[in-house]
C-alpha positions in Angstrom: 58.9 50.6 -43.8 55.8 48.4 -43.2 57.4 45.3 -42.4 56.6 43.8 -39.0 53.4 45.6 -38.6 54.6 49.3 -38.3 51.6 50.9 -36.8 52.9 54.4 -37.4 53.7 53.9 -41.1 50.4 52.0 -41.5 48.6 54.9 -39.9 50.2 57.5 -42.1 49.4 55.4 -45.2 45.8 55.3 -44.1 45.6 59.0 -43.7 47.0 59.5 -47.2 44.2 57.1 -48.5 41.6 59.2 -46.8 42.9 62.4 -48.4 43.0 60.6 -51.9 39.5 61.7 -52.9 39.7 60.0 -56.2 40.9 56.8 -54.7 43.6 57.0 -57.4 46.4 55.1 -55.7 44.3 51.9 -54.8 42.7 52.0 -58.3 46.1 52.0 -59.9 47.0 49.1 -57.6 43.9 47.4 -58.6 44.5 47.9 -62.4 48.1 46.5 -62.2 46.9 43.5 -60.1 44.0 42.8 -62.7 46.2 43.3 -65.7 49.2 41.1 -64.6 46.9 38.4 -63.1 45.0 38.2 -66.4 48.2 37.8 -68.3 49.6 35.2 -65.9 46.3 33.1 -66.1 46.2 33.4 -69.9 49.8 32.2 -70.2 49.1 29.3 -67.7 46.1 28.1 -69.5 47.6 28.3 -72.9 51.1 26.9 -72.1 50.4 23.2 -72.5 48.5 23.7 -75.7 51.1 26.0 -77.0 53.9 23.5 -76.1 52.2 20.7 -77.8 51.5 22.6 -80.9 55.1 24.0 -81.2 56.7 20.6 -80.6 54.6 19.1 -83.4 55.5 21.8 -85.8 59.2 21.5 -84.9 59.1 17.8 -85.7 57.9 18.6 -89.2 60.7 21.0 -89.7 63.9 20.4 -87.8 65.2 23.8 -88.9 62.3 25.6 -87.1 63.0 23.8 -83.7 65.2 26.6 -82.2 62.8 29.4 -83.2 59.8 27.5 -81.9 61.3 26.8 -78.5 62.4 30.5 -78.4 58.7 31.4 -78.9 57.7 29.2 -76.0 60.4 30.7 -73.7 59.2 34.2 -74.6 55.7 33.4 -73.5 56.9 31.8 -70.3 59.0 34.7 -69.5 56.0 37.0 -70.0 53.9 34.9 -67.6 56.7 34.6 -65.0 57.1 38.5 -65.0 53.4 38.9 -64.4 53.4 36.4 -61.8 56.2 38.0 -59.9 54.5 41.4 -60.2 51.3 40.0 -58.7 53.3 38.4 -56.0 54.9 41.8 -55.1 51.5 43.6 -55.1 50.0 40.9 -52.8 52.9 41.1 -50.5 52.4 45.0 -50.3 48.8 44.5 -49.3 49.7 41.8 -46.8 52.0 44.4 -45.1 49.2 46.8 -44.8 47.3 44.1 -42.8 50.2 43.0 -40.8 49.8 43.2 -37.0 46.0 42.8 -37.4 45.4 46.3 -38.6 41.6 46.3 -38.6 41.3 49.7 -40.1 43.2 48.8 -43.2 41.7 45.4 -43.4 38.4 47.1 -43.6 39.5 49.8 -45.9 40.9 47.5 -48.5 37.4 46.0 -48.6 35.3 49.3 -48.6 37.0 52.6 -49.2 35.4 55.3 -47.3 36.0 58.9 -46.5 36.8 60.2 -43.1 33.1 60.4 -42.2 32.8 56.7 -43.1 30.8 57.2 -46.3 31.8 54.7 -49.1 33.5 56.3 -52.1 31.8 56.4 -55.5 35.1 54.7 -56.8 35.4 51.7 -54.7 37.0 48.3 -55.1 36.7 45.2 -52.8 40.2 43.8 -52.7 39.1 41.1 -50.3 36.5 39.6 -52.5 38.7 39.9 -55.6 41.6 38.0 -53.8 39.0 35.3 -53.1 38.3 35.2 -56.8 41.9 35.1 -57.5 42.3 32.0 -55.4 39.3 30.2 -57.2 40.9 30.8 -60.6 44.4 30.0 -59.4 43.2 26.6 -57.9 42.6 25.4 -61.4 46.1 25.9 -62.6 48.2 25.4 -59.5 51.6 23.8 -60.3 55.1 23.5 -59.0 56.3 26.3 -61.3 53.7 28.9 -60.1 53.5 27.9 -56.4 55.3 31.2 -55.4 52.1 33.2 -56.3 49.9 30.7 -54.4 52.1 31.0 -51.3 51.7 34.7 -51.3 48.0 34.9 -52.1 47.2 32.5 -49.3 49.4 34.5 -46.8 47.7 37.8 -47.8 44.1 36.2 -47.4 45.1 34.8 -44.0 46.3 38.2 -42.8 43.2 39.9 -44.2 41.0 38.1 -41.8 43.1 37.4 -38.7 42.6 39.6 -35.7 39.7 38.8 -36.4 38.1 41.0 -39.1 34.5 39.7 -39.1 33.5 41.6 -42.3 36.4 40.1 -44.3 35.5 36.7 -43.1 32.1 37.1 -44.4 33.3 38.6 -47.7 35.6 35.6 -48.4 32.9 33.2 -47.4 30.6 34.7 -49.9 33.4 34.5 -52.5 33.4 30.7 -52.0 36.8 30.6 -50.4 36.0 27.3 -48.7 35.4 25.7 -52.0 38.7 27.0 -53.4 40.6 25.5 -50.4 38.9 22.2 -50.9 39.8 22.2 -54.6 43.6 22.7 -53.5 43.4 20.2 -50.8 41.8 17.6 -53.0 43.4 17.8 -56.3 46.5 20.0 -56.6 50.1 18.8 -56.1 48.9 15.2 -55.8 51.3 14.1 -58.5 54.3 15.6 -56.9 54.1 13.4 -53.8 57.1 11.0 -53.3 58.7 12.4 -56.5 61.3 14.7 -55.0 61.8 16.1 -51.5 61.2 19.7 -52.7 57.9 18.9 -54.2 56.7 17.1 -51.1 57.6 20.2 -48.9 55.9 22.6 -51.5 52.6 20.4 -51.4 52.6 20.0 -47.6 53.1 23.8 -47.2 50.5 25.1 -49.5 47.9 22.6 -48.0 48.9 23.8 -44.6 48.2 27.4 -45.7 44.7 26.2 -46.8 44.1 24.7 -43.5 45.2 27.9 -41.8 43.0 30.0 -43.8 40.0 27.8 -43.0 40.8 28.2 -39.3 41.1 31.9 -39.7 37.8 32.2 -41.2 36.2 30.8 -38.0 38.3 33.0 -35.6 36.2 34.9 -33.2 33.0 34.0 -34.9 30.2 33.2 -32.5 27.1 33.0 -34.7 25.9 29.5 -35.5 24.7 30.8 -38.9 28.3 31.6 -40.0 29.6 28.3 -38.6 26.9 26.4 -40.6 27.7 28.4 -43.8 31.4 27.3 -43.6 30.6 23.7 -42.3 28.3 23.0 -45.2 31.1 23.4 -47.7 33.8 21.4 -45.8 34.7 18.0 -46.5 35.9 16.7 -43.2 37.2 13.3 -44.4 39.4 15.1 -46.9 40.7 17.4 -44.3 41.6 14.5 -42.0 43.3 12.8 -44.9 45.3 15.7 -45.7 46.4 16.3 -42.1 47.6 12.7 -41.9 49.3 13.2 -45.3 51.1 16.5 -44.2 52.1 14.7 -40.9 53.6 11.9 -42.7 55.5 14.2 -45.0 56.9 16.0 -41.9 58.0 12.8 -40.4 59.7 11.5 -43.5 61.1 14.6 -45.1 61.6 17.0 -42.1 62.7 14.5 -39.6 64.2 11.8 -42.0 62.4 8.9 -40.2 60.5 6.1 -41.7 56.8 6.2 -40.8 54.9 3.1 -40.9 51.6 3.8 -42.6 48.5 1.7 -41.8 
């Protein structure tokens, strides 16, 4: 119903949110997003340690190998289920923004009543998604890239149009630092290993670059530009743009690119 920026459906949904005096729907959405993101992060952080410990125990007891590996699979399945749930919630939020719906972009940051007064129960989804990216940037991998792609897409749509207040909220949430972390460290080990990995790494870095550009869209104040520029590493951005172009030429076009 919301796909493609359906203004009528978005408008009706916003009317329902105004009538939801207790902000119950968005708080239920917040609780589910928080809950499943915490499960996902906990599983990602513990997975390597758990795998090493289980393999060591299995070596001591060959008979326990199957049950140990089964335990690992159960934890991975729990983490994957939570990752998929977070991805669906973020996609739903993105659809509310689609078509640069400024009213919903603002409402997901600050829930107000029909008179424009902030509700007593209020949750800033924009700043929280910025915090999600900060945490996610530390555990980004091939296996969980699906969540990263959707999170970045939602963040991009939250500010495009532009929505100046959301741009400011993400800047305060240190979104530039998170993008720099992804551009600098993540997916590096996947380059030149397999074609699929190269495409993944180039795409998620392209999304970070697009988000950084979207932060500046329509901003005319030098103070804001300075706030963003002070956290940008221009040499790193240049190197990543060159790397993304090389990947496109080699993988996308199947040509051999002579690097200097």
